[in-house]
N, C-alpha and C positions, 0 to 999 in steps of 0.2 A: 378440804382435801377431796380428790376424785379418784375413782378407779377406772382406768381405761383398759378395755378388753378388745383384743384384735385377733382374728383368725389369719394366720400367716403361713405361707408356703415354707416347707422344711428347709429348702435351700437358701433362704434369705435370713435365717436367724442370726448368723454371725455378722452379716452386714448390718442388720438393724441394731444389734447389741452394741457394735462399735460406734454407730452413729448417734446413739442415745447419750453417750458420755459428754459431748459438747453442749447438750441441752441441760446438763446437770442432773441427769437421771442415771442412777448407779445400779439399779437392780429391777428384776421382774421375775414373775413366776411363769413357768412354761409347763404346759400339759399337752400330751398327745391326744388328738381328737380325730374322728373320721367325719368327713363332710360329703354329702351326696354330690356326685359329679353329673354332668349332662349326659354321660354315656349310659346306655341301657344295655343290660346283659340278660341272656336267657339262663334261667336256673330251673331245672326240672320242668321245662316247658312253659315257664311263666316268665314274662318280661319284668325285670326289676332294675332298680338303679344300682350302679356301682358306687363305691365310696373311695375317696382319695384321702390319704394320710396327710394331716395338717397339724399345725401347732397353735394352741391358744395361748396368747401372752396376756398376762394381767399385770398392769403397771400402776402402782399407787403414786400419785403426783400431787403437788400443791396446785391450788387453783390457778395460779399465775403461769404455770407451765403447760396447762392442758391444751390451749390453742396451738402452741408450738409443736407439741407432741402429735396432735391429730393432724396438723398440717403436714408434718414430716411423714407420718404413716400413710397419708392419702396421696402423697406426691408421686409423680411418675418416675422420679429418680430411683425409687426402690426397685420397681420392676414394671416395665411397660405391659407385661402380660397379666397384670393385676394379681399380684401375689397375696394381697390382703383383700379379703372378701367383705368383712364387716368390721366396723369400729363402734363400740358402745362406750359411753361415758356415764358413770354412775356416781352418785354422791356417797361419800363415806361419812357417816355420822360420828363414829368413834373407832379408835383402834387401840389395842392394848398389847404390849410386848409380853409374851408369856415368860420369857427368860429373865427379863429385867423388871417386869411389873410396871414399866413406864406407860403412862396413858397419854394418848395424843388426841385430844378433842379439838378438831379443826373444822367443825361444821360451819357452813356458810349459808 
């Protein structure tokens, strides 16, 4: 099992969520994040970076779906203006459902 993390533009969340269903992916965790932009602003006489509001999506998927998910997230069909800045794929050694106690050990 893998954890795919992606930084996504706010305006594309609904579009991405709907497109994940045909891939057999039913859920993800979303967090508000601030990412540095290329714009520089003056603050009290000091030049500093401005930050843009983005969403970090975390999606746990089976190993056989990772390539399809990464391919979809990195395609130009989502946004030609590059709404996704980074995609990270991490191994999940173990996961445990707190509510049910179900343990899912799918390390590969």
